[in-house]
GUTI-566140 format. One record per residue (C-alpha): residue number from 1; z, y, x. Coordinates in pm, 1 decimal, decimal comma. Each point is the difference from the previous one (the first is absolute). Example, Ala and Ser with C-alpha at 12.3 -4.5 7.8 and 13.67 -1.06 7.14 Angstrom:
BEGIN
lumtor:1&up:780,0&north:-450,0&east:1230,0
lumtor:2&up:-66,0&north:344,0&east:137,0
***
This chain:
BEGIN
lumtor:1&up:6753,2&north:-2827,6&east:1826,1
lumtor:2&up:-179,6&north:-317,5&east:88,0
lumtor:3&up:71,5&north:-369,1&east:-49,2
lumtor:4&up:-237,4&north:-234,5&east:177,9
lumtor:5&up:-26,7&north:-350,2&east:137,9
lumtor:6&up:-248,2&north:-135,5&east:253,0
lumtor:7&up:-70,4&north:-370,6&east:2,8
lumtor:8&up:-156,8&north:-266,0&east:219,6
lumtor:9&up:-210,6&north:-290,2&east:-118,6
lumtor:10&up:-84,2&north:-323,4&east:179,5
lumtor:11&up:-332,4&north:-183,3&east:13,0
lumtor:12&up:104,1&north:-226,9&east:-286,5
lumtor:13&up:73,1&north:304,1&east:-219,5
lumtor:14&up:-346,4&north:137,1&east:78,3
lumtor:15&up:-155,9&north:-321,7&east:-132,8
lumtor:16&up:146,5&north:88,4&east:-341,6
lumtor:17&up:-269,7&north:267,6&east:-19,9
lumtor:18&up:214,6&north:313,8&east:-8,4
lumtor:19&up:294,2&north:123,2&east:207,4
lumtor:20&up:215,2&north:311,5&east:-38,6
lumtor:21&up:74,9&north:219,3&east:301,1
lumtor:22&up:201,0&north:285,0&east:-148,1
lumtor:23&up:155,3&north:117,9&east:-326,2
lumtor:24&up:213,7&north:297,6&east:-96,0
lumtor:25&up:21,5&north:340,0&east:-165,3
lumtor:26&up:11,7&north:369,0&east:92,7
lumtor:27&up:189,2&north:286,0&east:-162,3
lumtor:28&up:-90,9&north:342,3&east:135,6
lumtor:29&up:160,5&north:325,9&east:-112,4
lumtor:30&up:-204,3&north:318,1&east:-60,2
lumtor:31&up:91,2&north:148,6&east:337,6
lumtor:32&up:4,1&north:-318,0&east:211,3
lumtor:33&up:-254,2&north:-101,5&east:262,3
lumtor:34&up:-253,6&north:-267,7&east:-82,3
lumtor:35&up:-40,6&north:-276,4&east:105,4
lumtor:36&up:367,2&north:-88,2&east:14,9
lumtor:37&up:149,9&north:-134,4&east:322,2
lumtor:38&up:73,6&north:-368,5&east:42,9
lumtor:39&up:-346,5&north:-152,6&east:-32,4
lumtor:40&up:-71,1&north:-289,3&east:234,4
lumtor:41&up:-241,8&north:9,1&east:291,3
lumtor:42&up:-356,0&north:42,2&east:-122,6
lumtor:43&up:104,8&north:134,5&east:-340,5
lumtor:44&up:120,1&north:356,1&east:65,6
lumtor:45&up:-285,1&north:251,4&east:-10,6
lumtor:46&up:-83,5&north:365,9&east:33,2
lumtor:47&up:-126,7&north:136,8&east:-332,9
lumtor:48&up:-269,8&north:211,6&east:167,8
lumtor:49&up:-134,6&north:-278,0&east:219,8
lumtor:50&up:49,6&north:-289,0&east:-242,4
lumtor:51&up:8,4&north:-361,4&east:113,0
lumtor:52&up:-171,3&north:-339,2&east:-15,2
lumtor:53&up:192,2&north:-317,3&east:-90,6
lumtor:54&up:-86,7&north:-363,7&east:61,3
lumtor:55&up:129,7&north:-102,2&east:-344,6
lumtor:56&up:-35,0&north:79,2&east:-368,8
lumtor:57&up:264,4&north:213,5&east:-169,6
lumtor:58&up:70,2&north:73,5&east:-364,6
lumtor:59&up:199,6&north:317,7&east:-69,9
lumtor:60&up:139,1&north:99,3&east:-340,1
lumtor:61&up:92,9&north:363,4&east:-54,6
lumtor:62&up:267,7&north:25,2&east:-268,8
lumtor:63&up:105,9&north:361,8&east:54,6
lumtor:64&up:-187,0&north:300,9&east:135,2
lumtor:65&up:-359,7&north:71,1&east:86,9
lumtor:66&up:-205,3&north:36,7&east:312,8
lumtor:67&up:-335,7&north:-34,0&east:174,5
lumtor:68&up:-167,6&north:-319,1&east:123,3
lumtor:69&up:-303,8&north:-29,6&east:227,9
lumtor:70&up:-181,2&north:-288,5&east:164,9
lumtor:71&up:-334,3&north:-61,1&east:168,3
lumtor:72&up:-157,4&north:-56,8&east:-342,6
lumtor:73&up:179,6&north:256,7&east:-219,3
lumtor:74&up:129,1&north:344,8&east:89,8
lumtor:75&up:279,4&north:218,4&east:-138,2
lumtor:76&up:75,6&north:-205,5&east:-309,7
lumtor:77&up:287,1&north:139,1&east:-206,3
lumtor:78&up:257,2&north:-273,1&east:-61,6
lumtor:79&up:291,0&north:25,3&east:-242,9
lumtor:80&up:289,1&north:-201,3&east:-141,8
lumtor:81&up:-133,6&north:-317,9&east:-156,2
lumtor:82&up:-274,2&north:-46,4&east:261,2
lumtor:83&up:-41,6&north:-298,3&east:229,5
lumtor:84&up:-205,1&north:56,4&east:313,5
lumtor:85&up:-126,9&north:-268,4&east:233,9
lumtor:86&up:-38,0&north:5,8&east:377,4
lumtor:87&up:-248,6&north:-233,6&east:164,7
lumtor:88&up:0,0&north:-152,3&east:350,2
lumtor:89&up:-219,3&north:191,2&east:243,9
lumtor:90&up:-36,5&north:292,8&east:-242,2
lumtor:91&up:117,1&north:344,2&east:112,8
lumtor:92&up:227,8&north:171,7&east:-252,9
lumtor:93&up:266,6&north:262,3&east:-49,0
lumtor:94&up:218,7&north:116,5&east:-288,2
lumtor:95&up:290,0&north:236,2&east:-61,2
lumtor:96&up:204,4&north:165,7&east:-276,2
lumtor:97&up:-88,7&north:346,9&east:-121,4
lumtor:98&up:232,2&north:274,7&east:130,7
lumtor:99&up:321,5&north:47,0&east:-195,6
lumtor:100&up:-33,2&north:-330,7&east:-187,2
lumtor:101&up:247,3&north:-289,1&east:-13,9
lumtor:102&up:-178,2&north:-324,1&east:94,3
lumtor:103&up:98,2&north:-361,8&east:-55,0
lumtor:104&up:-229,6&north:-288,4&east:77,3
lumtor:105&up:15,5&north:-373,2&east:55,6
lumtor:106&up:-221,7&north:-186,4&east:244,6
lumtor:107&up:-80,0&north:-354,8&east:101,4
lumtor:108&up:-225,7&north:-105,3&east:288,6
lumtor:109&up:-179,0&north:-334,1&east:19,6
lumtor:110&up:-301,9&north:-184,0&east:138,0
lumtor:111&up:-182,4&north:-329,2&east:-42,5
lumtor:112&up:-316,0&north:-168,3&east:-121,8
lumtor:113&up:105,5&north:34,5&east:-365,5
lumtor:114&up:-33,1&north:376,3&east:34,5
lumtor:115&up:-317,9&north:-27,1&east:205,4
lumtor:116&up:-153,6&north:-206,4&east:-281,7
lumtor:117&up:88,5&north:265,1&east:-258,5
lumtor:118&up:-181,5&north:255,9&east:211,1
lumtor:119&up:-295,9&north:-234,2&east:49,4
lumtor:120&up:-36,3&north:-53,7&east:-375,1
lumtor:121&up:44,7&north:371,8&east:-83,4
lumtor:122&up:325,3&north:-24,5&east:-191,1
lumtor:123&up:113,5&north:276,0&east:237,2
lumtor:124&up:-205,9&north:246,7&east:200,4
lumtor:125&up:32,6&north:268,1&east:263,8
lumtor:126&up:-169,8&north:243,8&east:-238,6
lumtor:127&up:277,2&north:-38,3&east:-261,0
lumtor:128&up:340,3&north:9,1&east:168,9
lumtor:129&up:191,5&north:179,1&east:-281,0
lumtor:130&up:104,7&north:-160,7&east:-330,6
lumtor:131&up:180,9&north:183,7&east:-277,7
lumtor:132&up:237,2&north:-241,7&east:-174,4
lumtor:133&up:271,7&north:234,4&east:-127,5
lumtor:134&up:369,1&north:-82,3&east:31,6
lumtor:135&up:59,6&north:-374,2&east:-17,4
lumtor:136&up:348,0&north:-150,6&east:5,3
lumtor:137&up:-159,2&north:-335,8&east:84,0
lumtor:138&up:-161,1&north:139,8&east:314,7
lumtor:139&up:324,0&north:167,8&east:112,9
lumtor:140&up:183,8&north:-328,5&east:-60,4
lumtor:141&up:-252,7&north:-189,9&east:211,8
lumtor:142&up:32,1&north:244,8&east:290,3
lumtor:143&up:379,4&north:-22,5&east:-12,9
lumtor:144&up:-25,4&north:-380,0&east:-14,5
lumtor:145&up:-218,2&north:8,8&east:311,4
lumtor:146&up:250,6&north:222,5&east:183,1
lumtor:147&up:280,2&north:-237,2&east:-96,2
lumtor:148&up:-193,4&north:-309,2&east:111,7
lumtor:149&up:-94,7&north:166,0&east:328,6
lumtor:150&up:360,0&north:96,9&east:77,4
lumtor:151&up:135,2&north:-346,0&east:-81,4
lumtor:152&up:-279,6&north:-160,1&east:205,7
lumtor:153&up:82,5&north:-344,4&east:-135,9
lumtor:154&up:-206,4&north:-305,9&east:87,2
lumtor:155&up:-356,3&north:28,9&east:-134,6
lumtor:156&up:53,1&north:362,8&east:-100,5
lumtor:157&up:-358,5&north:71,5&east:107,2
lumtor:158&up:-125,5&north:-217,4&east:-285,5
lumtor:159&up:221,7&north:189,2&east:-246,0
lumtor:160&up:-125,0&north:332,0&east:136,1
lumtor:161&up:-363,7&north:-113,4&east:-19,2
lumtor:162&up:52,5&north:-80,5&east:-367,6
lumtor:163&up:149,0&north:345,8&east:-58,6
lumtor:164&up:-299,4&north:168,2&east:164,8
lumtor:165&up:-241,0&north:-195,5&east:-220,7
lumtor:166&up:205,9&north:94,8&east:-305,4
lumtor:167&up:-1,0&north:367,1&east:100,1
lumtor:168&up:-376,5&north:1,0&east:48,0
lumtor:169&up:-51,9&north:-176,2&east:-332,7
lumtor:170&up:214,3&north:259,9&east:-178,8
lumtor:171&up:-184,5&north:284,3&east:173,4
lumtor:172&up:-342,4&north:-136,6&east:-84,5
lumtor:173&up:78,0&north:-81,1&east:-363,6
lumtor:174&up:204,0&north:311,4&east:-80,9
lumtor:175&up:-266,5&north:243,7&east:113,7
lumtor:176&up:-279,9&north:-177,1&east:-182,4
lumtor:177&up:199,0&north:-22,6&east:-321,6
lumtor:178&up:82,7&north:371,1&east:25,5
lumtor:179&up:-370,8&north:78,6&east:45,0
lumtor:180&up:-92,0&north:-201,4&east:-308,3
lumtor:181&up:279,5&north:150,1&east:-209,8
lumtor:182&up:-121,0&north:349,5&east:86,4
lumtor:183&up:-326,1&north:-81,3&east:-176,0
lumtor:184&up:177,5&north:-14,5&east:-332,3
lumtor:185&up:67,8&north:-325,9&east:-179,9
lumtor:186&up:-234,8&north:-216,7&east:204,1
lumtor:187&up:273,7&north:-234,3&east:121,9
lumtor:188&up:101,8&north:-61,8&east:-360,8
lumtor:189&up:-363,3&north:-67,9&east:-89,9
lumtor:190&up:-42,1&north:-255,6&east:280,4
lumtor:191&up:325,0&north:-175,7&east:-92,4
lumtor:192&up:-114,1&north:-22,5&east:-361,9
lumtor:193&up:-335,2&north:-135,8&east:115,3
lumtor:194&up:161,7&north:-267,6&east:214,8
lumtor:195&up:216,8&north:-108,3&east:-291,2
lumtor:196&up:-302,0&north:-7,6&east:-231,5
lumtor:197&up:-200,0&north:-210,9&east:247,4
lumtor:198&up:293,5&north:-235,7&east:49,8
lumtor:199&up:61,1&north:-42,3&east:-373,7
lumtor:200&up:-371,6&north:-63,1&east:-60,1
lumtor:201&up:-52,3&north:-244,1&east:284,8
lumtor:202&up:-142,4&north:-260,0&east:-243,3
lumtor:203&up:-181,2&north:248,3&east:-224,0
lumtor:204&up:-357,2&north:127,5&east:25,9
lumtor:205&up:107,4&north:360,6&east:54,2
lumtor:206&up:-179,5&north:174,3&east:285,9
lumtor:207&up:141,4&north:253,7&east:242,2
lumtor:208&up:-258,6&north:247,8&east:-131,8
lumtor:209&up:148,1&north:-39,9&east:-349,4
lumtor:210&up:351,1&north:50,8&east:138,0
lumtor:211&up:-111,3&north:321,6&east:173,0
lumtor:212&up:-141,1&north:122,7&east:-331,5
lumtor:213&up:325,2&north:-90,3&east:-182,1
lumtor:214&up:186,5&north:216,0&east:250,1
lumtor:215&up:-237,2&north:293,5&east:-44,6
lumtor:216&up:-159,0&north:-13,3&east:344,1
lumtor:217&up:-353,2&north:-43,6&east:127,7
lumtor:218&up:-39,0&north:-331,0&east:178,9
lumtor:219&up:-102,0&north:160,5&east:330,5
lumtor:220&up:314,5&north:216,6&east:8,7
lumtor:221&up:218,3&north:-287,9&east:-120,6
lumtor:222&up:-138,3&north:-233,2&east:268,2
lumtor:223&up:53,8&north:259,8&east:275,1
lumtor:224&up:361,8&north:67,7&east:-98,8
lumtor:225&up:77,9&north:-368,7&east:-57,7
lumtor:226&up:-128,5&north:-95,4&east:344,0
lumtor:227&up:185,7&north:287,4&east:165,8
lumtor:228&up:326,0&north:-108,3&east:-165,0
lumtor:229&up:-28,1&north:-380,9&east:30,4
lumtor:230&up:-235,3&north:-47,2&east:293,6
lumtor:231&up:-254,9&north:-194,2&east:-209,2
lumtor:232&up:-247,7&north:63,9&east:-277,6
lumtor:233&up:108,5&north:-67,8&east:-361,7
lumtor:234&up:-263,9&north:-274,5&east:-28,6
lumtor:235&up:136,3&north:-179,8&east:307,5
lumtor:236&up:355,4&north:44,5&east:-127,3
lumtor:237&up:-100,5&north:-160,2&east:-331,0
lumtor:238&up:-178,4&north:-284,7&east:178,2
lumtor:239&up:298,0&north:-71,0&east:227,4
lumtor:240&up:232,9&north:-14,5&east:-302,0
lumtor:241&up:-236,9&north:-245,1&east:-169,5
lumtor:242&up:-7,1&north:-217,1&east:311,7
lumtor:243&up:380,6&north:2,3&east:11,4
lumtor:244&up:1,5&north:-107,1&east:-364,6
lumtor:245&up:-252,7&north:-271,5&east:86,3
lumtor:246&up:242,4&north:-139,9&east:258,4
lumtor:247&up:267,3&north:-26,6&east:-272,7
lumtor:248&up:-237,4&north:-176,2&east:-240,1
lumtor:249&up:-122,1&north:-240,7&east:269,0
lumtor:250&up:352,2&north:-100,7&east:96,8
lumtor:251&up:164,6&north:-11,9&east:-344,8
lumtor:252&up:-271,6&north:-116,2&east:-244,4
lumtor:253&up:-270,2&north:-264,2&east:-32,4
lumtor:254&up:-268,6&north:252,1&east:-93,9
lumtor:255&up:-330,8&north:-66,0&east:170,9
lumtor:256&up:-128,7&north:239,9&east:261,9
lumtor:257&up:-278,1&north:95,3&east:-240,6
lumtor:258&up:253,0&north:79,9&east:-275,1
lumtor:259&up:208,0&north:210,5&east:238,3
lumtor:260&up:-306,8&north:188,4&east:121,2
lumtor:261&up:-102,9&north:102,4&east:-351,0
lumtor:262&up:355,6&north:62,2&east:-118,1
lumtor:263&up:34,2&north:255,2&east:280,2
lumtor:264&up:-340,6&north:152,6&east:-73,8
lumtor:265&up:-183,2&north:-92,9&east:318,4
lumtor:266&up:-379,0&north:-4,5&east:-41,6
lumtor:267&up:-24,2&north:-371,3&east:79,5
lumtor:268&up:206,1&north:-287,5&east:146,4
lumtor:269&up:-198,5&north:24,8&east:325,1
lumtor:270&up:70,1&north:373,8&east:27,4
lumtor:271&up:368,4&north:-65,5&east:-69,6
lumtor:272&up:14,6&north:-274,1&east:265,4
lumtor:273&up:-166,6&north:216,6&east:265,0
lumtor:274&up:234,5&north:295,8&east:-63,3
lumtor:275&up:300,1&north:-234,3&east:-4,9
lumtor:276&up:-93,9&north:-150,7&east:337,4
lumtor:277&up:-51,3&north:342,5&east:159,5
lumtor:278&up:338,2&north:126,3&east:-123,5
lumtor:279&up:216,8&north:-314,4&east:19,0
lumtor:280&up:-173,6&north:-185,4&east:281,4
lumtor:281&up:-88,3&north:-319,8&east:-185,8
lumtor:282&up:-189,5&north:-119,6&east:-306,6
lumtor:283&up:183,3&north:-6,2&east:-337,4
lumtor:284&up:-13,2&north:-381,0&east:-1,0
lumtor:285&up:155,5&north:-13,8&east:346,7
lumtor:286&up:270,0&north:244,7&east:-102,0
lumtor:287&up:84,2&north:-211,0&east:-306,8
lumtor:288&up:17,6&north:-318,5&east:208,8
lumtor:289&up:231,9&north:171,7&east:251,1
lumtor:290&up:245,5&north:113,2&east:-266,7
lumtor:291&up:38,8&north:-343,5&east:-151,7
***
């Protein structure tokens, strides 16, 4: 059984940065042929020969298991809870294993937003498969996309673009959190560290001391912290202090020198230079603008 919708987008939709071309789901019984009939022109493919699309697709397998291959990876075993990505211009093929019930959702899209994610290595041809487990949120988003596509109300392309971004965000975050959780308690350690840094934003505590409190070497702590948050613990601490500086500049009459030392910057000049790099103006200019 298949339920699918193919859409058109105008030039104005394309300027939004992402348009959706197709969305739907497949249910294939153990003895049924795959792919199922009913795919639009350019989408149906022969499993042996594979195909090349001119769009991105994101497929979520919620029941069954199978094999996926592309130009960059070959014969990857995929199973329920996996998302696999198809890329424009990239040969690929996939199919269920014999005797297995298969259910998958898909959504196809294109646009400069996706091209940018490839350019900046958020996604890559070398890693098309993500294991996220079963997620009710992801299933809900796919069903919301199918509903929006069928209704095809005014500006539905913008709604669908938002759903695609939400799906990709869930995929990206879920897999990385699962990887960290598999390492045993590291997510809890990083959350405790962030709380400790936040609570001590005006104290002299160092991130090295926090790592020691949590029973970790600083090098390991820094590596895990950056992997989880995208920044080093020292930069995280500095950014929190600069955010606190903005509050003090706008709500108190403390001098810039007093604020610098209260927040444990080495000197007022060092504080001012870091503030300008992060906020885009000098502390005195920021204060004047908030009053």
